[in-house]
C-alpha positions in Angstrom: 34.4 -112.9 76.7 36.9 -115.3 78.8 38.4 -113.3 81.5 40.7 -115.7 83.0 43.7 -115.0 80.7 43.8 -111.0 81.3 47.1 -109.7 82.3 46.0 -109.0 85.7 44.9 -112.6 86.3 48.3 -113.8 84.8 50.2 -111.8 87.2 48.1 -112.8 90.2 48.7 -116.4 89.4 52.5 -115.9 88.9 52.3 -116.1 85.2 53.9 -113.4 83.1 51.6 -113.4 80.0 54.3 -114.1 77.5 56.1 -117.2 76.4 59.8 -115.8 77.0 60.2 -118.3 79.9 59.7 -121.3 77.7 63.4 -122.2 77.9 65.6 -123.6 75.2 63.6 -126.4 74.3 62.2 -124.6 71.1 65.7 -123.8 70.0 66.8 -127.3 70.8 63.9 -128.8 68.6 64.8 -126.4 65.8 68.4 -127.3 65.6 67.2 -131.1 65.8 64.7 -130.5 63.1 67.3 -128.8 60.9 69.8 -131.5 61.5 67.1 -134.2 60.8 65.9 -132.6 57.7 69.5 -132.3 56.0 70.1 -136.0 57.2 67.1 -137.2 55.7 67.2 -134.9 52.3 71.0 -136.0 51.8 70.1 -139.8 52.0 67.0 -139.7 49.9 67.1 -141.6 46.8 63.7 -140.2 45.2 61.5 -137.3 45.3 59.1 -139.2 47.3 61.9 -140.4 49.8 62.7 -136.7 50.4 59.1 -135.7 51.0 58.9 -138.6 53.6 62.2 -137.4 54.9 60.6 -133.8 55.6 57.7 -135.5 57.4 60.2 -137.8 59.5 62.1 -134.5 60.3 59.1 -133.0 61.9 58.4 -136.2 64.3 62.0 -137.1 65.2 61.5 -136.8 68.9 58.7 -139.6 68.6 61.4 -142.0 67.0 63.9 -141.0 69.8 61.5 -141.8 72.5 60.4 -145.2 70.9 63.9 -146.4 70.4 64.9 -145.4 74.0 61.9 -147.2 75.3 62.6 -150.2 73.3 66.2 -150.1 74.4 65.1 -149.9 78.1 62.6 -152.7 77.4 59.7 -150.7 78.8 
């Protein structure tokens, strides 16, 4: 049994043992996902394009980072 993630060890290392301190990034990603999903579904011209839109909505941050790096010529 792995004992390194017990509550007493988490508290002694400065961790609370829960994910409440994760910040707003999850909410921001969720709103972005919903927005991207609506955008891709509305602009889909076929069922297959709609399915591809759902997949694109899941990975939209990768598209943003790629385009940003291309814009900055990195």
